[in-house]
C-alpha positions in Angstrom: 3.8 -37.7 68.1 1.4 -34.9 67.3 -2.3 -35.4 67.4 -4.8 -33.8 65.0 -7.9 -34.7 67.0 -7.9 -34.7 70.8 -10.1 -36.5 73.2 -13.3 -34.6 74.2 -16.1 -37.1 74.9 -18.9 -38.1 77.2 -18.9 -41.4 79.0 -21.4 -43.4 76.9 -19.6 -45.5 74.4 -22.6 -46.1 72.2 -23.0 -42.4 71.3 -21.1 -40.2 68.8 -18.8 -37.8 70.4 -17.8 -34.1 69.9 -14.1 -33.9 69.3 -11.7 -31.0 69.8 -8.9 -30.7 67.3 -5.9 -28.9 66.0 -6.1 -29.3 62.2 -9.4 -30.9 61.3 -9.0 -32.1 57.7 -11.9 -31.3 55.3 -11.7 -35.0 54.4 -9.3 -37.7 55.4 -7.5 -39.9 52.8 -7.8 -43.6 53.3 -7.1 -45.4 50.1 -5.2 -43.2 47.6 -3.5 -44.4 44.4 -4.9 -42.7 41.3 -7.9 -40.7 40.2 -10.0 -43.9 40.1 -8.7 -45.8 43.2 -9.3 -43.2 45.8 -11.5 -43.6 48.9 -12.0 -40.9 51.7 -13.7 -40.3 55.0 -15.7 -37.1 54.7 -16.3 -36.7 58.5 -14.5 -36.0 61.7 -15.0 -39.6 62.9 -14.2 -42.6 60.8 -17.4 -44.4 61.9 -19.9 -41.5 61.4 -20.6 -41.8 57.7 -20.2 -43.9 54.6 -16.8 -43.7 53.0 -16.7 -42.2 49.5 -14.7 -41.8 46.3 -13.3 -38.3 46.1 -16.2 -37.4 43.8 -18.6 -38.1 46.6 -20.0 -41.4 45.3 -20.5 -44.0 48.0 -17.7 -46.6 48.1 -18.3 -48.1 51.5 -15.6 -49.6 53.6 -16.9 -51.1 56.9 -14.9 -52.2 59.9 -16.3 -53.9 63.0 -14.7 -55.3 66.2 -16.4 -57.9 68.4 -15.2 -57.9 72.0 -16.5 -60.7 74.1 -19.6 -60.9 71.9 -20.3 -57.1 71.8 -20.0 -55.6 68.4 -18.5 -52.1 67.8 -18.5 -50.2 64.5 -15.2 -48.4 64.0 -14.9 -47.9 60.2 -17.6 -46.4 58.0 -21.3 -47.3 57.8 -23.3 -49.5 55.6 -25.0 -47.3 52.9 -28.7 -46.8 53.5 -30.7 -49.6 52.2 -34.0 -49.0 50.4 -37.0 -51.1 49.3 -38.4 -50.3 45.8 -42.0 -49.2 45.6 -41.9 -47.9 42.1 -38.8 -48.9 40.1 -36.6 -46.6 38.1 -35.3 -47.7 34.8 -32.1 -49.3 36.0 -34.2 -51.7 38.0 -37.0 -52.4 35.5 -38.1 -51.0 32.2 -41.3 -49.0 32.6 -43.6 -47.1 30.3 -45.3 -43.7 30.6 -47.3 -41.1 28.6 -45.5 -37.9 27.6 -45.8 -34.7 25.5 -43.3 -32.0 24.4 -46.1 -29.5 23.9 -47.3 -27.5 26.9 -50.5 -29.3 28.2 -53.7 -27.9 29.6 -53.9 -26.9 33.3 -54.3 -29.8 35.6 -52.1 -32.1 33.6 -50.6 -33.5 36.8 -53.9 -34.7 38.3 -55.0 -38.3 38.3 -58.2 -37.7 36.4 -56.5 -35.8 33.5 -57.0 -37.4 30.1 -53.6 -38.2 28.6 -54.8 -40.5 25.9 -53.6 -38.1 23.2 -50.1 -38.1 24.6 -47.3 -40.2 23.2 -46.2 -43.5 24.8 -42.5 -44.0 25.8 -40.1 -46.2 27.8 -37.6 -45.0 30.4 -35.0 -43.6 30.6 -35.7 -40.3 28.7 -32.8 -38.4 27.3 -30.8 -37.1 24.3 -28.1 -39.8 24.4 -29.1 -42.4 21.7 -26.9 -45.0 23.2 -28.6 -44.8 26.6 -32.0 -43.3 26.3 -35.0 -45.5 25.3 -37.1 -42.4 24.6 -35.3 -39.5 22.8 -35.9 -36.0 24.0 -34.6 -33.1 22.0 -37.0 -30.3 22.8 -36.8 -27.7 25.6 -39.6 -29.2 27.7 -41.1 -32.6 28.4 -44.2 -33.5 30.5 -44.5 -37.1 31.7 -47.3 -39.0 33.4 -46.6 -42.5 34.9 -49.7 -44.4 36.1 -49.2 -47.2 38.5 -51.2 -49.4 40.9 -50.4 -49.6 44.6 -51.5 -51.8 47.5 -52.2 -50.4 50.9 -49.0 -48.6 52.3 -47.1 -50.6 54.9 -44.3 -48.2 55.5 -43.6 -44.9 57.3 -41.0 -43.2 55.0 -41.1 -42.3 51.4 -38.3 -41.3 49.1 -38.2 -39.9 45.6 -35.4 -41.5 43.5 -34.7 -38.9 40.8 -32.2 -38.1 38.1 -32.9 -35.0 36.0 -31.3 -32.6 33.5 -32.3 -29.8 34.0 -35.1 -28.0 36.0 -37.7 -30.3 37.4 -41.2 -30.3 39.0 -42.6 -33.6 40.4 -46.2 -34.3 41.4 -47.8 -37.3 43.1 -51.5 -37.6 42.6 -51.7 -33.9 41.7 -49.7 -32.6 44.7 -46.3 -31.1 44.1 -43.7 -33.2 46.0 -40.4 -31.7 44.7 -39.0 -28.9 42.6 -35.5 -27.9 41.7 -33.7 -25.6 39.3 -30.5 -27.2 38.0 -29.5 -30.8 37.3 -27.8 -33.8 38.8 -25.8 -36.4 37.0 -26.7 -39.4 39.1 -29.7 -40.6 41.1 -30.6 -38.6 44.3 -32.7 -40.2 47.1 -34.9 -37.3 48.3 -36.9 -37.8 51.5 -40.5 -36.7 51.2 -42.6 -35.1 53.9 -44.4 -37.6 56.1 -47.8 -36.4 55.0 -47.0 -37.5 51.5 -47.0 -41.1 52.5 -50.8 -40.8 52.8 -50.9 -39.3 49.4 -50.3 -42.8 47.9 -53.6 -44.5 47.5 -54.7 -48.1 47.1 -55.3 -48.7 43.4 -54.5 -46.1 40.7 -51.8 -43.4 41.3 -50.0 -41.0 39.0 -46.4 -39.7 39.2 -46.2 -36.6 37.0 -43.0 -34.7 36.1 -42.2 -31.6 34.1 -38.5 -31.3 33.1 -37.1 -28.2 31.3 -33.8 -28.3 29.4 -31.9 -25.0 29.9 -28.5 -26.0 28.5 -26.4 -29.1 27.7 -27.9 -32.5 27.8 -31.3 -33.9 28.7 -32.2 -36.7 31.0 -35.1 -37.9 33.2 -35.7 -41.0 35.3 -37.6 -41.5 38.5 -39.0 -44.0 41.1 -40.3 -44.2 44.6 -38.6 -46.0 47.6 -39.0 -46.7 51.2 -36.6 -48.0 53.9 -35.5 -51.6 53.7 -36.3 -53.5 56.9 -33.5 -53.6 59.5 -31.9 -57.1 59.4 -29.5 -56.7 62.3 -30.1 -59.3 65.0 -28.3 -57.5 67.8 -27.4 -53.9 68.4 -24.1 -52.6 67.0 -22.4 -50.0 69.3 -20.4 -47.1 68.0 -16.7 -47.3 69.0 -15.3 -44.2 70.7 -12.9 -42.4 68.5 -10.2 -40.9 70.7 -8.0 -39.3 68.0 -7.0 -39.2 64.4 -3.5 -38.6 63.1 -2.9 -37.5 59.5 0.6 -38.1 58.1 1.8 -37.8 54.6 1.2 -41.5 53.7 -0.9 -42.7 56.7 -4.2 -41.9 58.4 -4.3 -43.4 61.9 -7.5 -43.6 64.1 -7.5 -44.7 67.7 -10.6 -46.2 69.3 -11.9 -47.5 72.6 -14.2 -50.5 72.1 -15.3 -51.5 75.6 -12.3 -53.2 77.3 -10.2 -53.1 74.2 -8.3 -50.3 72.4 -8.2 -50.5 68.7 -6.0 -48.6 66.2 -7.0 -48.5 62.5 -4.3 -47.4 60.2 -4.7 -46.7 56.4 -1.4 -46.7 54.5 -1.0 -45.9 50.9 2.7 -46.1 50.4 3.1 -43.3 47.9 6.9 -43.0 48.2 7.9 -40.9 45.2 11.5 -42.1 44.9 10.4 -45.8 44.8 8.5 -46.1 41.5 7.8 -49.8 42.0 6.1 -49.1 45.3 4.4 -45.9 44.1 2.9 -47.8 41.2 1.7 -50.9 43.2 -2.1 -50.5 43.5 -2.3 -51.9 47.0 -3.1 -50.1 50.3 -2.9 -51.5 53.8 -5.7 -51.4 56.3 -4.3 -52.4 59.7 -6.3 -53.3 62.8 -4.3 -53.4 66.1 -6.0 -54.4 69.3 -5.0 -54.6 73.0 -6.7 -54.8 76.3 -7.2 -51.6 78.3 -8.1 -53.3 81.6 -5.2 -55.9 81.9 -7.7 -58.8 81.4 -7.8 -60.9 78.2 -10.8 -60.6 75.9 -12.0 -62.6 72.9 -11.7 -60.3 69.8 -12.9 -60.8 66.2 -12.6 -58.5 63.3 -14.8 -57.8 60.3 -13.7 -55.8 57.2 -16.1 -55.3 54.3 -15.6 -53.5 51.0 -18.5 -52.5 48.7 -18.2 -53.6 45.1 -19.2 -50.0 44.3 -15.4 -49.4 44.3 -15.4 -51.1 40.9 -18.4 -49.4 39.3 -19.3 -46.0 37.9 -22.9 -46.2 39.0 -24.6 -48.4 41.5 -27.0 -50.0 39.0 -24.1 -51.8 37.2 -24.0 -55.5 37.6 -20.9 -57.0 39.1 -19.4 -60.5 39.4 -17.5 -61.7 42.4 -15.5 -64.6 43.5 -13.4 -66.0 46.4 -10.2 -67.9 45.9 -6.7 -68.5 47.3 -3.4 -67.7 45.7 -0.2 -68.7 47.4 -0.5 -67.6 51.0 -3.4 -65.2 50.5 -7.2 -65.6 50.7 -8.7 -63.3 48.1 -12.0 -61.7 47.2 -12.4 -60.2 43.7 -15.1 -58.2 42.0 -15.7 -56.2 38.8 -18.4 -55.2 36.4 -19.9 -57.9 34.2 -19.6 -55.7 31.0 -16.0 -54.6 31.5 -16.2 -51.5 29.3 -12.4 -50.8 29.2 -11.6 -47.1 28.7 -15.1 -46.5 27.3 -15.9 -43.6 29.7 -14.2 -40.3 30.0 -15.0 -37.1 31.9 -14.9 -35.5 35.3 -17.5 -37.0 37.7 -17.0 -40.6 36.6 -15.5 -43.6 38.3 -13.8 -46.7 36.9 -16.0 -49.5 35.8 -13.4 -51.8 34.3 -10.8 -53.9 35.9 -11.2 -55.6 39.3 -11.0 -54.8 43.0 -9.4 -57.2 45.5 -9.5 -57.7 49.2 -6.8 -60.1 50.5 -5.7 -61.4 53.9 -3.1 -64.1 54.8 -4.7 -67.5 54.8 -2.8 -68.2 58.0 -5.2 -65.8 59.8 -8.0 -68.3 59.2 -10.3 -65.8 57.6 -13.9 -66.5 56.7 -14.7 -64.7 53.4 -17.9 -64.3 51.6 -19.9 -62.2 49.1 -23.4 -60.9 49.8 -25.9 -58.2 49.2 -25.3 -55.1 51.3 -28.2 -55.6 53.8 -27.0 -59.1 54.6 -23.3 -58.4 54.7 -22.9 -58.0 58.5 -25.3 -60.8 59.6 -22.7 -63.5 59.9 -20.7 -61.2 62.2 -23.5 -59.6 64.2 -26.0 -62.3 64.6 -26.0 -64.4 67.8 -26.7 -67.5 65.9 -24.0 -66.8 63.3 -25.7 -67.9 60.1 -23.7 -69.4 57.3 -22.2 -66.7 54.9 -23.8 -66.4 51.6 -21.9 -67.0 48.3 -23.3 -64.7 45.7 -21.4 -64.5 42.5 -23.3 -61.8 40.7 -25.6 -58.8 41.5 -25.6 -55.1 42.4 -24.3 -53.3 45.4 -22.5 -56.4 46.8 -20.1 -56.5 49.7 -16.8 -58.4 49.9 -16.6 -59.5 53.5 -13.8 -60.9 55.6 -14.0 -62.1 59.2 -10.8 -62.8 61.2 -10.5 -64.2 64.8 -7.8 -62.5 66.8 -8.4 -64.9 69.7 -7.6 -63.8 73.2 -6.2 -60.3 73.3 -4.4 -59.0 76.4 -2.0 -56.2 77.1 0.2 -57.3 74.2 -1.0 -55.8 70.9 -2.3 -58.1 68.2 -2.4 -56.9 64.6 -4.3 -58.0 61.5 -3.6 -56.4 58.1 -6.0 -56.4 55.2 -4.9 -55.6 51.6 -7.1 -53.6 49.3 -6.0 -53.6 45.7 -7.2 -52.7 42.2 -6.1 -54.1 38.8 -7.3 -51.6 36.2 -5.8 -53.7 33.4 -5.5 -50.6 31.2 -4.9 -47.2 32.7 -5.2 -44.7 29.9 -5.3 -44.4 26.1 -2.4 -42.4 24.8 -2.6 -41.3 21.2 -4.9 -44.2 20.3 -2.9 -46.8 22.1 -4.1 -48.4 25.3 -1.5 -48.4 28.0 -1.2 -50.7 30.9 -0.4 -49.4 34.4 3.3 -49.0 35.2 3.3 -52.1 37.4 1.9 -54.2 34.6 4.4 -53.4 31.9 5.6 -57.0 32.1 2.6 -58.9 30.9 3.5 -61.8 33.2 3.0 -59.7 36.2 -0.3 -60.3 38.0 -2.2 -58.5 40.7 -1.8 -61.7 42.8 2.0 -61.2 42.7 1.6 -57.5 43.6 -0.6 -58.5 46.6 1.9 -61.1 47.6 4.7 -58.6 47.5 2.7 -56.1 49.5 2.0 -58.7 52.1 5.5 -60.1 52.4 7.1 -56.7 52.6 4.5 -55.1 54.9 6.8 -54.3 57.9 9.6 -52.9 55.7 7.1 -50.7 53.8 5.6 -49.4 56.9 9.0 -48.5 58.3 9.8 -46.6 55.1 6.5 -44.8 55.2 7.0 -43.8 58.9 10.5 -42.6 58.2 9.4 -40.6 55.2 6.4 -39.1 57.0 8.5 -38.0 60.0 11.2 -36.4 57.7 8.6 -34.6 55.6 7.0 -33.2 58.8 10.3 -32.1 60.3 11.5 -30.4 57.1 8.2 -28.6 56.6 8.2 -27.5 60.2 11.7 -26.1 59.8 10.7 -24.3 56.6 7.4 -22.8 57.6 6.2 -23.8 61.1 3.7 -26.2 62.5 0.6 -25.1 60.6 2.6 -25.1 57.3 3.8 -28.7 58.0 0.3 -29.8 58.6 -0.9 -28.3 55.4 1.9 -30.2 53.6 0.8 -33.4 55.2 -2.8 -32.8 54.2 -1.8 -32.1 50.6 0.6 -34.9 50.0 -1.5 -37.9 49.1 -4.1 -35.8 47.4 -1.6 -34.3 45.1 0.1 -37.6 44.2 -3.1 -39.7 43.8 -4.5 -37.3 41.2 -2.0 -38.9 38.7 -1.5 -42.3 37.1 1.9 -43.7 36.2 2.4 -45.4 32.8 5.1 -45.8 30.2 4.6 -44.4 26.7 5.0 -46.6 23.6 8.3 -44.8 23.0 9.5 -45.9 26.5 9.1 -42.6 28.3 7.7 -42.3 31.8 4.3 -40.6 31.8 2.8 -39.3 35.1 -0.5 -38.1 33.9 -2.8 -35.9 36.0 -6.6 -35.7 36.0 -8.1 -32.2 36.5 -10.5 -33.3 39.2 -13.8 -31.6 39.4 -12.7 -28.9 37.1 -13.2 -30.2 33.6 -11.6 -33.7 33.7 -8.7 -32.9 31.4 -5.7 -35.2 31.3 -2.2 -33.9 31.7 -3.2 -30.2 31.9 -0.1 -28.0 31.8 -1.5 -25.4 34.2 -2.3 -28.2 36.6 1.2 -29.5 36.4 2.6 -26.0 37.0 1.2 -25.4 40.5 1.7 -29.0 41.6 5.4 -29.0 40.6 7.1 -28.0 43.9 6.1 -31.3 45.5 7.7 -33.4 42.7 10.7 -31.1 42.4 11.5 -31.9 46.0 11.0 -35.6 46.1 11.5 -36.9 42.5 12.0 -34.6 39.5 11.7 -37.6 37.2 8.0 -37.6 37.9 7.8 -33.9 36.8 9.5 -35.0 33.6 6.7 -37.6 33.3 4.2 -34.7 33.6 5.9 -32.9 30.8 6.9 -35.6 28.4 3.5 -36.0 26.8 3.2 -32.3 26.1 6.6 -32.2 24.4 5.7 -35.3 22.4 2.4 -33.7 21.3 4.3 -30.7 19.8 7.4 -32.6 18.5 5.3 -35.3 16.8 3.6 -32.7 14.6 0.2 -33.5 16.1 0.2 -30.0 17.7 1.5 -27.3 15.4 1.0 -24.0 17.3 4.0 -22.0 18.5 3.0 -22.5 22.1 2.1 -25.6 24.1 -1.3 -27.3 24.3 -3.4 -26.9 27.3 -4.0 -30.6 27.8 -3.7 -34.0 26.1 -7.5 -34.8 26.2 -10.2 -35.8 28.7 -9.1 -38.4 31.3 -8.4 -41.2 30.7 -8.2 -40.6 26.9 -5.1 -38.7 26.0 -5.4 -38.4 22.2 -5.0 -34.6 22.0 -6.4 -31.4 23.5 -10.1 -31.3 24.2 -10.2 -28.0 26.1 -12.2 -25.5 24.0 -9.7 -22.6 24.1 -5.9 -22.2 24.1 -3.9 -20.5 26.9 -0.9 -19.3 24.8 1.1 -17.2 27.2 0.1 -19.3 30.2 1.2 -22.6 28.9 4.4 -21.4 27.1 5.5 -19.7 30.3 4.6 -22.7 32.4 6.6 -25.2 30.3 9.7 -22.9 30.1 9.6 -22.3 33.9 9.1 -26.0 34.7 12.0 -27.0 32.4 14.2 -24.4 34.2 13.1 -25.8 37.6 13.9 -29.3 36.5 17.4 -28.2 35.6 17.8 -26.6 39.0 16.6 -29.8 40.7 18.7 -32.2 38.6 21.8 -30.0 38.5 22.0 -30.1 34.7 20.1 -29.0 31.6 20.0 -32.4 29.9 16.2 -32.5 29.7 16.2 -29.0 28.2 18.8 -30.1 25.6 16.4 -32.9 24.4 13.7 -30.4 23.7 15.7 -27.3 22.9 14.2 -26.6 19.5 10.7 -26.7 21.0 11.7 -24.6 23.9 13.2 -22.0 21.6 9.9 -21.8 19.6 8.0 -21.1 22.8 10.5 -18.6 24.0 10.3 -16.7 20.7 6.5 -16.7 21.0 6.8 -15.2 24.5 9.3 -12.6 23.2 6.7 -11.5 20.7 3.4 -11.9 22.6 4.1 -12.5 26.3 5.0 -9.1 27.8 1.6 -7.4 27.2 -0.8 -10.3 26.9 -3.8 -10.1 24.6 -7.3 -10.8 25.9 -7.0 -14.5 26.9 -7.4 -17.0 29.6 -4.8 -17.8 32.2 -4.7 -20.7 34.6 -7.3 -18.9 36.7 -9.7 -19.3 33.8 -12.7 -19.4 36.2 -12.1 -15.6 36.6 -12.7 -15.1 32.9 -10.6 -13.5 30.1 -8.3 -10.6 30.9 -6.2 -8.4 28.6 -2.9 -6.9 29.7 -2.8 -9.3 32.7 0.1 -8.1 34.9 0.7 -11.4 36.6 0.6 -13.3 33.3 3.2 -10.8 32.0 5.4 -11.6 35.0 5.2 -15.3 34.0 6.4 -14.5 30.5 9.2 -12.4 31.8 10.4 -15.0 34.3 10.1 -17.7 31.6 12.3 -15.7 29.2 14.9 -15.3 32.0 14.7 -19.0 32.7 15.3 -19.8 29.0 18.3 -17.6 29.1 19.6 -19.4 32.2 19.1 -22.8 30.4 21.0 -21.5 27.4 23.9 -20.6 29.7 23.9 -24.1 31.2 24.0 -25.5 27.6 27.0 -23.3 26.8 25.1 -20.8 24.6 26.4 -17.7 26.3 25.2 -15.2 23.7 21.7 -16.5 23.9 21.9 -16.4 27.7 22.9 -12.7 27.6 20.3 -11.8 25.1 17.4 -13.3 27.0 18.6 -12.2 30.4 18.9 -8.6 29.2 15.5 -8.8 27.5 13.9 -10.0 30.7 15.4 -7.3 32.7 14.3 -4.6 30.2 10.8 -6.1 30.3 10.8 -6.0 34.1 11.7 -2.3 34.1 8.9 -1.5 31.6 6.5 -3.8 33.6 7.1 -1.7 36.8 6.1 1.4 34.9 3.0 0.0 33.3 1.8 -1.9 36.4 2.5 0.9 38.8 -0.5 1.7 41.0 1.2 3.7 43.7 1.5 1.5 46.8 1.2 -1.7 44.8 1.1 -3.1 41.2 -2.2 -3.5 39.3 -4.1 -6.5 38.1 -3.8 -5.3 34.5 -1.7 -2.6 32.8 -3.6 0.7 32.8 -6.0 -0.2 35.7 -4.5 1.5 38.7 -7.6 0.9 40.8 -7.0 -2.9 40.7 -4.6 -5.4 42.3 -3.8 -9.1 42.2 -1.5 -11.7 43.7 1.7 -11.8 41.7 2.3 -15.4 42.6 4.3 -16.0 39.4 7.0 -13.7 40.8 8.0 -16.5 43.2 10.3 -18.0 40.6 12.4 -14.8 40.6 13.3 -15.7 44.2 13.2 -19.5 44.1 15.2 -19.9 40.9 17.5 -17.1 41.9 16.8 -15.2 38.6 16.8 -11.7 40.2 15.1 -10.1 37.2 12.9 -7.8 39.3 14.2 -5.6 42.2 13.5 -7.1 45.6 11.5 -3.9 46.3 8.7 -5.2 43.9 7.8 -8.2 46.0 8.4 -6.3 49.3 5.9 -3.7 48.2 3.4 -6.3 47.0 3.6 -8.2 50.3 3.0 -5.1 52.3 -0.1 -4.4 50.2 -1.4 -7.9 50.4 -1.4 -7.8 54.2 -3.9 -5.0 54.1 -6.3 -7.0 51.9 -6.7 -10.3 53.8 -10.1 -11.7 54.9 -10.8 -14.3 57.5 -9.9 -17.3 55.3 -7.2 -15.8 53.2 -6.0 -13.3 50.6 -8.4 -12.9 47.7 -7.0 -13.8 44.3 -7.4 -10.3 43.0 -9.6 -7.2 43.3 -12.5 -8.7 41.2 -13.8 -11.2 43.7 -13.4 -12.3 47.3 -12.6 -15.9 46.4 -9.0 -17.2 46.3 -6.7 -20.1 45.4 -5.0 -21.6 48.4 -2.0 -22.9 46.4 -1.4 -19.4 45.0 -1.6 -17.9 48.5 1.3 -20.1 49.6 3.3 -19.1 46.5 2.5 -15.5 47.3 3.5 -16.0 51.0 6.8 -17.4 49.8 7.5 -13.9 48.3 7.9 -12.6 51.9 11.4 -12.1 53.1 10.6 -12.4 56.8 8.8 -15.1 58.9 6.2 -12.8 60.3 4.8 -11.8 56.9 4.9 -15.4 55.7 2.9 -16.6 58.7 0.5 -13.7 58.4 -0.4 -14.9 54.9 -0.3 -18.6 55.7 -2.4 -18.7 58.9 -5.7 -17.9 57.2 -5.2 -20.8 54.8 -4.6 -23.2 57.7 -7.8 -21.7 59.3 -9.7 -22.4 56.1 -8.5 -26.0 56.1 -9.5 -26.4 59.7 -12.8 -24.7 59.7 -14.3 -25.1 56.2 -17.8 -26.5 56.1 -17.1 -28.0 52.7 -16.3 -31.6 53.8 -14.5 -32.8 50.7 -10.9 -33.5 49.7 -9.6 -30.0 50.1 -10.7 -27.6 47.5 -8.0 -25.2 46.2 -10.7 -22.6 45.2 -12.6 -21.2 48.2 -14.3 -18.1 49.5 -12.1 -16.0 51.8 -15.2 -14.6 53.6 -16.9 -17.9 54.8 -14.3 -20.6 54.0 -16.6 -22.5 51.7 -15.5 -24.3 48.5 -16.4 -22.4 45.4 -15.5 -25.3 43.1 -12.8 -28.0 42.5 -11.8 -30.7 44.9 -9.2 -33.4 45.3 -6.9 -31.6 42.7 -3.2 -32.2 42.4 -2.5 -28.4 42.5 -2.2 -28.6 46.3 1.3 -29.9 45.6 1.9 -26.2 45.3 1.7 -26.0 49.1 5.3 -27.3 49.0 6.7 -24.1 47.4 8.0 -22.8 50.7 9.7 -26.1 51.4 11.2 -26.1 47.9 12.6 -22.6 48.5 14.1 -23.8 51.8 15.7 -26.9 50.2 17.3 -24.9 47.4 18.5 -22.2 49.8 20.4 -24.9 51.7 21.8 -26.5 48.6 22.8 -23.7 46.2 22.6 -24.3 42.5 25.7 -25.5 40.5 27.0 -22.4 38.7 
């Protein structure tokens, strides 16, 4: 078994350790099911930081092991606890004085006379549904006067949410300034000297906020540290290694005289839709003695109810109950605003989270506020667990005794599940998750199934993981295989699986940390290789909604829509601009790839009229594209885009091949000849000497021609092999430390496109030369997030995007290898 992190540690078990590694993931997937139910570890060691949703919001999972009375933390950390000194609006409604006209100098000082200013209540903003004081101007000045007793604390934090630029003063002294905005509260530590700036009696918190674009918002408070309630020290378990597989992340720890293995399994097996759709992950703890003696071992597993909220100030309800053979904890928001929020950096706040464990394990389960969650496990006197049923920032806690543990391994499995009740809205109809199509099906039944089939599921996952690694190793080498493992769960879990009202499978992506679109065509396009390999039916599910949108008459343009809406609302395109050549080319190429994967053109036959409309559009407008966006829209508009032209040419050739599979030989000949003629003309217009240009007529430019990969992978052979050979030679002269730039305009790149470009290479050395910097980026990037597909090639930092499904494109080399070994049916 390969190891991703190797042991390099000092001898003191209570200290964090420096670890050597092979591939060090930017972030490690723990719980991965869909864009809402997705929890990650953002550090090298599992117990070094709070676990988070892929957006970065805290969703704490905490795991402890007690060995002969000594407690070790091995999973996560409790989020930092604060004590409120001056409440923000989600804690308490507060008033203030404000003006939208520039005040006289000294407006931030305590003695300033603000009697002529208006009176308002927080929060301040432009959203009439949320703001208690409306703000529509460019600037606002706020003074909040409050009384304060003598300080009895050492640290002070500013709790602040602002949109946009902000200046903050405490008793006339500036304590914080920032250009920009945040969309949730930040907890900003203030300099120690500012603690003394708070005075007994009257104080003034003064803020100037300037709106530069978009919305407006302002809310603030002051905090200090909550008192430590731990009754005994908690030691840090020693992490020896972490192993990242396609469906599992496995951590190995030493906790005194006991070795502990923590395994997170999200069984995303693409050929088993029932298992893929089941919203339940396994968290397994295995313990055995490392000194041949027997030791008393107890386990603690806690899950924050923040898993079920969008923001931490939302009230939740919780309960403990038994169902069949399971002891269960359940929590969800009080309001249950089903499908009422959409957008990018948002989390689910409807439905319910569940923690379950077999009742035979004799668990003790309870719900408490976060600061008290660990006390029943860590206190020498073991106080009785609390039984809260409502509140904020609660923790669902489970304690399980393993008894005496010797050299024989003992295991306890915890189940973490989520019942979203409704997953998406699809053309104004709310759709249940795939697993819940039968209204008699319940989450308790899903949990019971997961529990009873645990061993068989793990065996399936281990077999799949091993086969994926071996196949990728054979296709592209060790580093390539590791990149595929890194990408797998991220790519799959950026989708949700539902059935349309018409009975079609829908596998709908979210365009994570890009614009939040649902079912974006040019997100489906790069992610497709993964699904073409393991279950093409899911690729159909990524395309069905786009075809329906056109064929229902809701979308009437001669090219496909960019998207179906903003996740989770799929009522029609919300992106502000079309990508005509991009999306028409994408849909034709994807349909051709489906036919290659399935061995027939039946899917194309269903949609032949629509495909023909798109092919005719590309025949007219695809070869020399007008000034428009492509999938690399962050790079801006570009006319005469040579790579986009390649896409159109390859798409027309693919349409011709599909026509031949459907018996339309004349159409096949027409479009094959057309594509070849276009390819010859393209070579003339894009010729830049030793390479081909970024855009026709711009010989001093260059770009990755990643769209050319289909000529090779689909065996279209429209372009001479010399085109890709020349391009690869040129690319090898343009690489930076962390990869090949996307084109000559900037030094940033897209890692998915690099692997497509590397697949153009006809020899292993060239493929590896282009691949290795991508592996180096994944290993060394300082951007500790679910891997970003858009990064700087100079320093390896993320430029934007994270946790996106497009990393499914890493599987392009494996797809090529698979299809080489299994030739297409002629």
